[in-house]
C-alpha positions as CSV (number, residue, x, y, z in Angstrom):
1,M,92.6,135.5,65.2
2,K,93.8,133.9,68.5
3,V,96.5,132.0,70.0
4,V,96.2,129.6,72.9
5,V,99.3,128.6,74.7
6,W,99.3,126.0,77.3
7,A,102.6,126.4,79.2
8,G,104.4,123.9,81.3
9,G,106.3,126.6,82.9
10,Y,103.5,127.8,85.1
11,S,105.6,130.2,87.2
12,M,106.6,132.0,84.0
13,V,103.1,132.4,82.8
14,L,101.9,133.5,86.2
15,G,104.7,136.2,86.2
16,L,103.4,137.3,82.8
17,L,99.8,137.5,84.2
18,M,101.0,139.6,87.1
19,S,102.8,142.0,84.8
20,A,99.9,142.3,82.5
21,A,97.7,143.5,85.2
22,Q,99.7,146.8,85.1
23,A,99.9,147.1,81.3
24,Q,98.7,150.3,79.6
25,E,97.2,150.1,76.2
26,T,96.6,152.7,73.5
27,P,93.0,153.4,72.3
28,Q,93.8,151.5,69.0
29,E,94.8,148.5,71.1
30,V,91.8,148.6,73.1
31,S,89.7,148.6,70.0
32,T,91.5,145.6,68.6
33,L,91.2,143.7,71.9
34,S,87.5,144.4,71.8
35,S,87.0,142.5,68.5
36,I,89.0,139.5,70.0
37,K,86.7,139.4,72.9
38,V,83.6,139.6,70.6
39,R,84.8,136.5,68.7
40,A,85.4,134.7,71.9
41,Q,81.8,135.4,73.0
42,N,80.5,133.7,69.9
43,E,82.4,130.5,70.8
44,K,80.5,130.0,74.1
45,S,76.9,129.1,74.8
46,E,76.6,130.5,78.4
47,G,74.0,133.3,78.6
48,T,72.5,132.6,75.2
49,G,69.5,130.7,76.4
50,S,69.8,128.6,73.3
51,Y,70.0,124.8,72.5
52,Q,72.1,125.5,69.5
53,Q,75.6,126.9,68.8
54,Q,77.0,127.4,65.4
55,A,80.6,128.5,66.1
56,V,82.8,125.3,66.5
57,P,86.4,126.3,65.8
58,Q,87.8,123.5,68.0
59,I,86.6,120.7,65.7
60,L,89.1,121.2,62.8
61,K,91.0,124.3,64.4
62,L,89.7,126.3,61.5
63,P,87.2,129.2,61.8
64,M,84.1,127.1,61.2
65,T,80.5,126.9,61.9
66,L,78.4,123.7,62.1
67,Q,76.9,124.7,58.7
68,E,80.4,124.6,57.2
69,L,81.6,121.4,58.7
70,P,81.6,118.3,56.5
71,Q,80.6,116.0,59.3
72,S,77.6,115.7,61.7
73,A,78.0,117.2,65.1
74,T,75.9,118.0,68.2
75,V,76.5,120.8,70.6
76,I,74.9,120.4,74.0
77,T,74.8,124.0,75.3
78,R,74.9,125.3,78.9
79,Q,71.2,126.1,78.8
80,R,70.3,122.5,77.9
81,I,72.6,121.1,80.5
82,E,70.8,123.1,83.1
83,D,67.2,122.6,81.8
84,Q,67.7,118.8,81.7
85,G,69.9,118.5,84.9
86,L,72.7,117.0,82.9
87,D,75.1,117.0,85.9
88,T,77.5,114.3,84.6
89,L,79.3,113.9,81.2
90,G,77.6,110.6,80.9
91,Q,74.1,112.1,81.0
92,V,75.3,114.7,78.4
93,M,76.6,112.1,76.0
94,E,73.4,110.0,76.3
95,Q,71.4,113.0,75.0
96,S,73.4,113.2,71.7
97,P,71.7,111.5,68.7
98,G,73.4,108.2,67.8
99,V,75.2,107.7,71.1
100,S,74.4,104.7,73.2
101,R,75.6,103.5,76.6
102,Q,76.6,100.1,78.0
103,Q,77.1,99.7,81.7
104,Y,77.9,96.8,84.0
105,G,77.7,97.6,87.7
106,D,77.1,100.9,89.6
107,D,77.9,104.5,88.6
108,G,81.4,105.3,89.6
109,A,82.5,101.8,89.9
110,G,81.2,99.6,87.0
111,Y,82.4,99.1,83.5
112,T,80.9,101.9,81.4
113,S,81.3,102.7,77.9
114,F,79.7,104.8,75.1
115,Q,79.3,103.9,71.5
116,A,78.5,105.7,68.2
117,R,78.1,104.1,64.7
118,G,78.9,100.8,66.2
119,F,82.2,101.6,67.8
120,N,83.4,102.5,71.3
121,I,84.1,106.3,71.9
122,T,87.7,106.7,72.8
123,N,88.6,110.2,71.8
124,Y,88.2,113.2,74.2
125,V,89.3,116.8,73.8
126,I,89.4,119.5,76.5
127,D,89.7,123.1,75.3
128,G,91.0,121.9,71.9
129,V,93.6,119.5,73.3
130,P,93.3,115.8,72.8
131,T,93.5,113.7,76.0
132,T,92.9,110.0,76.9
133,A,90.0,108.5,78.9
134,A,92.6,106.8,81.1
135,A,93.8,110.2,82.4
136,L,90.3,111.6,83.0
137,Q,88.6,109.1,85.2
138,G,89.3,105.6,86.3
139,Y,86.7,103.0,87.3
140,G,83.3,104.2,86.3
141,G,84.8,105.9,83.2
142,V,84.2,109.4,82.0
143,S,80.5,109.0,82.8
144,V,80.8,110.4,86.3
145,M,82.7,113.6,85.4
146,D,80.8,116.6,86.7
147,T,79.7,119.2,84.1
148,A,79.6,122.2,86.4
149,I,82.8,123.5,85.0
150,Y,81.9,123.2,81.2
151,D,80.3,125.8,79.0
152,N,79.3,123.3,76.4
153,V,80.1,119.7,75.1
154,V,80.4,119.1,71.4
155,I,80.0,115.5,70.1
156,V,81.5,115.0,66.6
157,R,80.4,111.8,65.1
158,G,82.6,109.7,62.7
159,A,86.4,109.5,62.5
160,T,88.3,112.4,64.0
161,G,91.9,111.3,63.5
162,L,93.1,114.5,61.9
163,L,93.6,116.1,65.4
164,S,93.2,113.1,67.8
165,G,95.5,110.5,65.9
166,A,94.7,107.0,67.0
167,G,91.1,106.2,67.8
168,E,87.8,104.7,66.8
169,P,85.5,106.1,64.0
170,S,82.7,106.6,66.5
171,A,82.8,110.1,67.9
172,S,85.0,112.6,69.6
173,I,83.8,114.3,72.8
174,M,85.0,117.9,73.0
175,M,84.5,119.8,76.3
176,Q,84.9,123.5,76.5
177,R,85.7,124.8,80.0
178,K,84.0,128.0,81.3
179,R,86.1,131.1,80.9
180,P,86.4,134.2,83.0
181,T,84.1,137.1,82.0
182,A,84.8,140.9,81.6
183,E,81.9,141.8,83.8
184,F,81.2,140.5,87.2
185,Q,78.6,137.7,87.3
186,G,77.8,134.8,89.6
187,Q,75.3,132.2,90.5
188,V,74.6,129.7,93.3
189,S,72.2,126.8,93.2
190,A,71.0,124.1,95.5
191,G,69.1,121.0,94.7
192,V,67.3,118.0,96.5
193,G,66.0,114.8,95.0
194,T,65.0,111.2,95.4
195,W,67.3,108.8,97.3
196,D,68.6,111.5,99.6
197,R,70.3,113.4,96.8
198,Y,71.7,116.8,97.5
199,R,73.6,119.1,95.1
200,G,75.1,122.5,95.6
201,M,77.0,124.7,93.1
202,A,78.6,128.1,93.2
203,D,80.1,129.9,90.1
204,L,81.8,133.4,90.4
205,S,83.4,135.3,87.5
206,G,84.7,138.8,86.8
207,P,87.5,141.3,86.6
208,L,90.4,141.2,89.1
209,N,91.7,144.7,88.6
210,E,90.1,148.1,87.9
211,S,90.9,148.0,84.1
212,G,89.6,144.4,83.6
213,S,92.8,143.3,82.0
214,V,92.9,140.5,84.6
215,R,89.9,138.3,85.1
216,G,89.2,135.2,87.0
217,R,86.5,132.5,87.7
218,L,85.9,130.0,90.4
219,V,83.5,127.1,90.2
220,A,82.7,124.6,93.0
221,A,80.2,121.9,93.1
222,Y,79.1,119.0,95.6
223,D,76.9,116.2,94.9
224,Q,75.8,113.2,97.0
225,S,73.2,110.6,96.8
226,R,72.1,107.2,97.8
227,S,70.5,104.9,95.3
228,W,67.7,102.4,94.6
229,K,70.5,99.8,94.9
230,E,70.9,98.2,98.4
231,G,73.9,99.9,100.3
232,Y,75.0,102.2,97.6
233,K,76.1,105.8,98.5
234,G,78.1,108.2,96.2
235,K,79.5,111.7,96.3
236,R,81.3,114.0,93.9
237,D,83.3,117.2,94.7
238,V,84.6,119.4,91.9
239,F,86.6,122.6,92.0
240,Y,87.8,124.8,89.1
241,G,89.7,128.0,89.1
242,V,91.1,130.0,86.2
243,I,92.9,133.4,85.8
244,E,93.0,135.2,82.5
245,A,95.0,138.2,81.5
246,D,95.5,140.5,78.6
247,L,99.2,140.6,77.7
248,G,98.8,143.6,75.3
249,A,96.2,144.1,72.7
250,R,96.6,140.9,70.8
251,T,97.7,138.3,73.5
252,V,95.6,136.6,76.2
253,A,97.1,134.3,78.8
254,R,95.2,131.8,80.9
255,L,96.3,129.7,83.9
256,G,93.9,127.3,85.6
257,I,93.4,124.1,87.7
258,E,90.6,121.6,88.2
259,H,90.2,119.1,90.9
260,M,87.6,116.3,91.1
261,D,87.2,113.9,94.1
262,N,84.7,111.1,93.9
263,R,83.9,108.3,96.2
264,Y,81.3,105.4,95.9
265,D,80.7,103.1,98.9
266,G,78.9,99.8,98.5
267,S,79.5,100.1,94.8
268,S,79.9,97.2,92.3
269,M,82.1,96.9,89.3
270,H,79.5,94.4,87.9
271,A,76.1,93.1,88.6
272,F,74.3,89.7,88.8
273,S,74.2,87.8,85.6
274,V,71.0,87.7,83.8
275,S,71.2,83.9,83.1
276,D,72.8,80.8,84.6
277,T,75.4,78.8,82.7
278,A,72.6,76.9,80.9
279,G,71.1,80.2,79.6
280,N,68.0,80.1,82.0
281,L,66.8,83.5,83.3
282,V,67.9,84.3,86.9
283,Q,65.4,86.8,88.3
284,W,66.6,89.7,90.5
285,D,65.0,93.0,91.6
286,R,66.4,96.4,90.6
287,S,67.3,97.0,94.2
288,D,69.3,93.9,94.6
289,S,73.1,94.3,94.9
290,A,75.7,92.0,93.8
291,T,78.5,93.6,95.8
292,A,79.9,93.1,99.3
293,A,79.1,95.8,101.9
294,W,82.8,96.7,102.3
295,A,83.4,97.4,98.5
296,Y,84.2,100.9,97.4
297,S,85.6,102.9,94.5
298,K,87.2,106.4,94.5
299,Q,88.9,108.6,92.0
300,R,90.8,111.8,92.7
301,R,92.0,113.8,89.6
302,T,93.8,117.1,89.4
303,M,94.5,118.8,86.1
304,A,96.6,122.0,85.7
305,F,96.8,124.0,82.5
306,A,98.1,127.1,81.0
307,Q,97.0,128.8,77.8
308,L,98.2,131.7,75.7
309,E,96.3,133.3,72.8
310,H,98.1,135.6,70.5
311,E,97.3,137.3,67.2
312,F,100.2,138.3,64.9
313,N,97.8,140.3,62.9
314,D,94.2,140.1,61.6
315,D,95.0,137.0,59.5
316,W,97.5,134.9,61.5
317,S,97.7,133.5,65.0
318,I,99.4,130.7,66.9
319,Q,98.0,128.4,69.6
320,M,100.3,126.6,72.0
321,A,99.2,124.4,75.0
322,M,100.6,122.3,77.7
323,G,98.9,120.6,80.7
324,R,99.4,117.9,83.3
325,S,97.0,115.7,85.1
326,W,97.3,113.3,88.1
327,L,94.8,110.7,88.7
328,N,94.5,108.3,91.7
329,N,92.1,105.4,91.4
330,E,91.2,102.8,94.1
331,Q,88.7,100.1,93.8
332,L,88.1,97.3,96.5
333,Y,85.5,94.9,95.0
334,G,83.6,91.8,96.0
335,V,81.1,91.0,93.4
336,A,78.9,87.9,92.8
337,A,78.7,88.5,89.1
338,P,79.8,85.2,87.4
339,A,76.8,83.3,86.1
340,P,75.5,80.5,88.6
341,T,74.9,76.9,87.7
342,P,71.3,75.8,87.0
343,Q,71.4,74.5,90.7
344,G,72.1,78.0,91.9
345,R,75.7,77.5,92.9
346,G,77.8,80.7,92.4
347,S,80.8,82.6,93.5
348,M,82.1,85.9,94.6
349,T,85.2,87.5,93.0
350,A,87.2,89.8,95.4
351,G,90.1,92.0,94.4
352,F,91.8,95.4,94.8
353,N,92.8,97.7,92.0
354,E,94.9,100.9,92.2
355,K,95.9,103.0,89.3
356,T,97.9,106.2,89.4
357,P,98.3,107.5,85.9
358,T,100.0,110.8,85.2
359,Q,99.6,112.5,81.8
360,D,101.4,115.3,80.1
361,T,99.8,117.0,77.0
362,A,101.1,119.6,74.5
363,D,99.6,121.2,71.5
364,I,100.8,123.9,69.1
365,T,98.7,125.2,66.1
366,I,99.2,128.0,63.6
367,T,96.2,129.3,61.8
368,G,95.9,131.8,59.0
369,R,94.0,133.3,56.3
370,F,95.3,134.1,52.7
371,Q,94.0,135.4,49.4
372,A,94.3,133.6,46.1
373,W,92.4,133.2,42.8
374,G,90.0,135.9,44.0
375,Q,88.9,134.0,47.1
376,G,89.9,133.9,50.8
377,H,91.2,130.7,52.1
378,D,92.0,129.3,55.6
379,V,94.9,127.1,56.7
380,M,96.2,125.5,59.9
381,L,99.2,123.4,60.8
382,G,100.3,122.1,64.1
383,A,101.5,119.2,66.3
384,N,100.4,117.6,69.6
385,Y,101.7,115.1,72.0
386,Y,100.6,113.2,75.0
387,E,102.5,110.8,77.4
388,L,100.6,108.7,79.8
389,S,102.6,106.8,82.6
390,R,101.6,104.8,85.5
391,H,103.5,102.6,88.0
392,D,101.0,100.5,89.8
393,T,100.8,97.4,92.2
394,A,98.8,94.4,91.0
395,Y,96.9,92.2,93.5
396,A,95.7,88.6,93.2
397,R,92.0,88.0,92.9
398,Q,90.2,85.6,95.1
399,R,87.0,83.6,94.3
400,I,84.8,82.7,97.2
401,P,82.1,79.9,96.7
402,I,78.5,80.7,97.3
403,A,76.3,77.7,97.9
404,Q,73.2,79.4,96.7
405,I,73.4,82.7,94.7
406,K,69.9,83.7,95.9
407,E,71.2,83.7,99.4
408,F,74.2,85.9,98.7
409,D,75.3,87.7,101.9
410,R,76.6,91.2,101.3
411,N,78.4,91.0,104.7
412,L,80.9,88.2,103.8
413,P,84.2,88.9,105.4
414,R,86.7,90.9,103.5
415,P,89.5,88.5,102.2
416,D,93.2,89.2,102.6
417,L,94.5,90.1,99.1
418,K,98.1,89.4,98.1
419,I,100.4,91.6,96.0
420,T,101.5,89.8,92.8
421,G,103.9,92.4,91.4
422,P,104.2,95.7,89.6
423,D,101.8,96.8,86.8
424,N,103.4,99.6,84.7
425,Q,102.6,101.4,81.5
426,R,104.0,104.2,79.4
427,A,102.0,105.2,76.4
428,R,103.0,108.0,74.1
429,Q,101.6,109.5,70.9
430,W,103.1,112.4,68.8
431,G,101.6,113.8,65.6
432,A,101.9,116.5,63.1
433,Y,98.8,117.8,61.2
434,A,97.8,120.3,58.6
435,A,94.6,121.3,56.9
436,T,93.3,124.0,54.6
437,R,89.9,125.2,53.5
438,L,90.1,126.4,49.9
439,R,87.1,128.2,48.6
440,L,87.1,127.1,45.1
441,T,84.1,129.2,44.2
442,D,81.7,131.6,46.2
443,K,79.7,128.4,47.0
444,L,82.1,125.5,47.0
445,A,84.8,124.9,49.6
446,L,87.4,122.1,49.8
447,I,88.7,121.0,53.2
448,A,91.8,118.8,52.8
449,G,94.5,117.8,55.3
450,G,96.4,115.0,56.9
451,R,98.2,113.8,59.9
452,V,101.4,111.8,60.6
453,T,101.3,109.8,63.9
454,N,103.9,108.0,65.9
455,W,102.4,105.9,68.6
456,K,104.2,103.7,71.4
457,D,102.9,101.6,74.3
458,H,105.2,99.9,76.7
459,S,103.1,97.8,79.2
460,N,105.2,95.8,81.6
461,A,107.5,93.7,79.3
462,T,105.5,94.3,76.1
463,L,106.5,97.0,73.7
464,R,104.2,98.0,70.7
465,K,104.8,100.9,68.4
466,E,103.6,102.3,65.1
467,N,105.6,105.0,63.3
468,G,104.8,107.3,60.4
469,V,101.1,106.4,60.2
470,F,99.5,108.9,57.7
471,T,95.8,109.8,58.1
472,P,94.2,111.8,55.3
473,Y,91.2,114.0,55.6
474,A,89.1,115.5,52.8
475,G,85.7,117.2,52.6
476,L,83.6,119.3,50.2
477,V,80.9,121.7,51.3
478,Y,78.5,123.4,48.8
479,D,76.4,126.3,49.9
480,W,73.2,126.3,47.9
481,N,72.1,129.5,49.5
482,E,72.2,131.1,53.0
483,Q,70.1,128.3,54.5
484,W,71.0,125.1,52.6
485,A,74.4,123.3,52.3
486,S,75.4,119.8,51.3
487,Y,78.7,118.1,52.1
488,A,80.8,115.0,51.6
489,S,83.9,113.8,53.6
490,Y,86.4,111.0,53.7
491,T,89.1,110.0,56.2
492,K,91.1,107.0,57.1
493,I,91.2,105.1,60.4
494,F,94.1,103.9,62.6
495,N,93.5,102.3,66.0
496,P,96.1,100.2,67.9
497,Q,94.3,97.5,70.0
498,S,94.8,96.0,73.4
499,S,92.7,92.8,72.5
500,Q,94.7,89.5,72.3
501,D,94.1,86.3,70.5
502,R,93.9,82.8,72.2
503,D,97.7,82.5,72.0
504,G,98.2,85.9,73.8
505,N,99.3,87.9,70.7
506,Y,98.0,91.4,70.3
507,L,95.8,92.0,67.3
508,D,97.1,94.2,64.5
509,P,95.9,97.8,64.6
510,E,92.4,98.4,63.1
511,Q,92.5,100.2,59.9
512,G,89.8,101.4,57.5
513,T,88.0,104.3,55.8
514,N,85.1,106.5,56.8
515,Y,82.7,108.1,54.3
516,E,79.9,110.6,55.1
517,V,77.6,112.7,52.9
518,G,74.9,114.9,54.2
519,V,72.7,118.1,54.0
520,K,72.3,120.9,56.5
521,Y,69.7,123.6,57.0
522,L,70.2,126.7,58.9
523,F,66.9,128.4,60.0
524,P,66.4,132.1,59.1
525,G,68.0,134.1,61.9
526,E,70.2,131.2,62.8
527,A,68.1,130.3,65.8
528,A,68.0,126.7,64.8
529,S,69.6,124.2,62.5
530,A,68.9,120.7,61.1
531,S,71.1,118.0,59.4
532,L,70.8,114.7,57.7
533,A,73.8,112.4,57.2
534,V,74.5,109.1,55.6
535,F,77.7,107.3,56.7
536,Q,79.7,104.2,55.9
537,T,82.7,102.9,57.8
538,R,84.8,100.1,56.5
539,K,87.3,98.4,58.8
540,D,89.8,95.6,58.8
541,N,91.3,93.8,61.9
542,L,88.1,94.4,63.9
543,A,88.3,92.6,67.3
544,V,85.4,90.2,67.7
545,V,84.9,87.7,70.5
546,D,86.4,84.3,69.9
547,G,83.6,82.2,71.3
548,K,84.5,81.0,74.8
549,E,88.3,80.9,74.0
550,L,90.6,82.5,76.6
551,T,94.1,84.1,76.4
552,P,96.9,82.4,78.3
553,S,96.3,85.0,81.1
554,G,92.6,83.9,81.4
555,A,91.1,86.9,79.6
556,Q,88.5,86.8,76.8
557,A,90.2,86.0,73.5
558,Y,89.4,87.8,70.3
559,T,89.9,87.3,66.6
560,A,90.5,89.9,63.8
561,A,87.6,90.2,61.3
562,S,88.2,91.9,58.0
563,N,85.9,93.6,55.5
564,T,83.5,94.7,58.1
565,R,81.1,97.5,57.4
566,S,79.1,99.9,59.5
567,E,76.6,102.2,57.7
568,G,73.5,104.2,58.5
569,I,71.7,107.5,58.7
570,E,71.5,110.3,61.2
571,F,68.9,113.1,61.5
572,E,68.9,115.9,64.1
573,I,67.4,119.3,64.8
574,N,68.5,121.8,67.4
575,G,67.5,125.3,68.5
576,E,64.5,127.7,68.7
577,L,61.9,126.7,66.2
578,A,59.4,129.4,67.3
579,P,59.5,132.2,69.9
580,G,59.8,130.4,73.2
581,W,59.9,126.9,71.7
582,Q,63.3,125.1,72.0
583,M,64.1,121.6,70.7
584,G,67.0,119.1,70.5
585,A,66.0,115.9,68.7
586,G,67.5,113.2,66.6
587,Y,67.0,109.8,65.0
588,T,69.7,107.3,64.1
589,H,69.7,104.0,62.3
590,Y,72.8,101.9,61.6
591,R,73.7,98.3,60.8
592,F,77.0,96.4,61.2
593,R,77.9,93.6,59.0
594,G,80.8,91.2,58.6
595,A,82.3,90.0,55.4
596,D,79.8,87.3,54.9
597,G,76.9,89.6,55.8
598,E,76.4,88.4,59.3
599,K,75.3,90.8,62.0
600,I,78.1,92.3,64.3
601,K,77.7,94.5,67.4
602,T,74.1,93.5,68.1
603,D,74.7,94.7,71.7
604,I,74.4,98.3,70.3
605,P,70.8,99.4,69.4
606,A,70.3,99.6,65.6
607,D,67.7,102.4,66.0
608,Q,67.5,105.3,68.4
609,V,65.1,108.3,68.8
610,K,66.0,111.2,71.2
611,L,63.9,114.2,71.7
612,F,64.0,117.1,74.3
613,T,61.8,120.2,74.0
614,T,60.8,123.1,76.1
615,Y,58.2,125.8,75.7
616,R,58.1,129.2,77.5
617,L,54.4,130.1,78.0
618,P,53.3,133.5,76.6
619,G,51.3,136.2,78.2
620,A,50.6,136.1,82.0
621,W,52.2,132.7,82.2
622,H,55.5,133.9,80.7
623,K,57.4,133.0,83.9
624,L,56.7,129.3,83.4
625,T,58.7,127.0,81.0
626,V,57.6,123.4,80.6
627,G,59.2,120.6,78.8
628,G,59.9,116.9,78.4
629,S,62.0,114.3,76.7
630,V,61.7,110.8,75.1
631,Q,64.5,108.4,74.6
632,W,63.7,105.2,72.6
633,Q,66.0,102.5,71.4
634,S,65.5,99.2,69.7
635,K,66.5,95.8,71.2
636,I,70.1,94.7,72.0
637,F,71.1,91.0,72.2
638,D,74.0,88.5,71.9
639,N,73.9,87.2,68.3
640,Q,76.3,84.4,69.2
641,L,73.7,82.8,71.4
642,T,70.7,80.8,70.3
643,G,67.4,79.5,71.7
644,V,66.6,80.2,75.3
645,A,70.0,81.8,76.0
646,R,69.5,84.4,73.3
647,E,66.0,85.2,74.5
648,T,67.2,85.6,78.0
649,N,70.2,87.7,77.1
650,T,68.0,90.3,75.2
651,Q,66.9,93.8,76.3
652,K,63.8,94.5,74.3
653,A,63.1,97.9,72.8
654,Y,62.0,100.5,75.4
655,A,61.3,104.2,75.8
656,V,61.9,106.5,78.8
657,V,59.9,109.7,79.3
658,D,61.0,112.7,81.4
659,L,59.2,116.0,82.2
660,M,60.5,119.2,83.5
661,A,59.3,122.7,84.5
662,R,61.1,125.9,85.3
663,Y,59.5,128.9,87.0
664,A,61.2,132.4,87.1
665,I,60.5,133.5,90.8
666,T,62.2,136.8,90.0
667,P,64.5,137.9,87.1
668,R,67.4,136.5,89.1
669,A,65.9,133.5,90.8
670,D,64.3,130.4,89.3
671,L,63.1,127.0,90.4
672,T,63.5,123.9,88.1
673,V,61.9,120.5,88.7
674,N,62.9,117.5,86.6
675,F,60.7,114.3,86.8
676,N,62.7,111.4,85.3
677,N,61.3,108.2,84.0
678,I,57.8,109.2,84.9
679,F,56.3,105.8,83.8
680,D,58.9,104.0,85.9
681,K,60.2,101.8,83.0
682,T,62.4,98.9,83.9
683,Y,65.2,98.3,81.5
684,R,68.8,97.0,81.6
685,L,71.9,99.0,80.5
686,A,73.5,95.8,79.1
687,Y,71.7,92.8,77.8
688,S,73.5,90.2,80.0
689,S,73.6,92.1,83.2
690,H,71.1,93.0,85.9
691,T,72.3,96.6,85.8
692,Y,69.3,98.8,85.5
693,G,68.5,102.3,84.5
694,A,67.1,104.6,87.2
695,P,63.5,104.1,88.4
696,R,61.2,107.0,88.6
697,N,62.8,110.0,90.4
698,V,62.7,113.7,90.9
699,M,65.1,116.5,91.4
700,A,64.3,120.2,92.3
701,S,66.9,122.9,92.0
702,L,66.7,126.5,93.1
703,R,69.1,129.0,91.4
704,Y,70.0,132.6,92.1
705,Q,72.0,134.7,89.7
706,F,73.8,138.0,90.4
């Protein structure tokens, strides 16, 4: 077993790393260390060439595979990331069955959110440690995070409160960073695409001393592009460095840092409204921009971490972790987004946002194995903590009249924005958790556990807190044989809210239950897997829009709905179905109803189909791999509107088709070409906004490995 310790005392860990470089080990120790490394290899997807991965110990912090997990989950492997050109976390999430995207405005600047099972995705985990979306990226959300530094991304659908604490019963996004390798390896790549897009990436890894007891890895990437939108230009820089050292036969320490620097000029936090105030359609082209030429958005994030992995013996280990992140966000905006009058009169809203959150995280887990009643069982217990603090400056917004919205001039002068005061927040969550997997028989396993959470948020003069909130988790898994397994799981939901009612009072925390039953199939040889799940989520205090009512501060007001229910089915298949034929595919159907049976969350598609497949040609054409993808979703609309207004504020069902080809020039060099949206489908990313998906485009990438 392993132990991962993230230390805040980086100098202490660095000193241990340096001393470990000179450590001498006995032959028996070397043998033990080798078995540790073998298990580590099974937890990564890099180098496997596969679209499926079974080992997922990060989900429940128990030594589990997808087949043994009583929930549905998708692993987007490194091979699939490279084949599809999934260069951002947003692109990765969109490929997962059941995950939908809403976006208002441009990449890197607009309001972007992802949903699963009818709820926003709010839980994020890096290397097994929960974090907050606010600490990962600012304006534009996590969707623009670069994937160059990740080995794989796991999307666990349903409630994941056992480890994450507060959050929605949607999904948890678990990112696994690339790790140093025992053997030297490296790759460089360069790409060019539509709209003057250029991308470069370098990845070097290997031993730093003769014995290989100290290893390191460096990853750097650069991405820049213009857009089909007038005046838009964006760039991303990412750097990642990590050092790993063996502190004896049963201990591994790791120290690393990652840095991301993004800037988007001519970017908009919103887009033109689809309709005027009377509900009539206002037509715009995909290339039309609703933002002033001087607008920009930028994010700069640095995250430092340390890890220590230790095994007490073959059965027991401890994992500890600490990290710190610094984020600086700036956004200067001027956007003509408010709906115009039927006569065409509109306005531009200008403002400036600056947020500088700092976050500390800590996690400690003990895992073990014991024998009882003639069976082997697993157990884990631990605690984690995060504290997010920011001390920002608030600026007053200005609204500038526009006589005719169709004559909007992007070169309007930049207004002088006044400071209105401080904007401070300190959010803290602490929780203790425990779980066990009891093998009741050779075929039946019970997974049971729970978490106690303390949560506090102090925003400006408002203090909110919840103490001693208990979140239970239970699951049963029955193995019919080596291929088939069925499962059932149950957990509770706890989610504090930032939504307010018309009087300015915060809504009570959302609470509820999540149920799931399913069946899983593991293909012979474990090259592929399939699953079918049925789920139901019941929630009280769900925030729903209170018509046109506003809070005292002028924000949208909400009411709390009880006895709401989200339910549906999910099917997916991943892996190599036949020699050379890989596939990742899924179908999702869900419906969301209120206490009276009325439809809720109609802005999220009720049905989705996602398929990506590749085939390596046989014989003389074996150097060529071809593939393609289809993403289809049902319509989205505003169920609170009627007549012409509802028809206007509806995005009908649509499908987007992509193609790809990869040619192995030599055993070390390959060329990949991705043709995206080949039928040039026009579609909106939100029903009420002229924010469109990318038109037809192409990206060609040349990679060399050594």
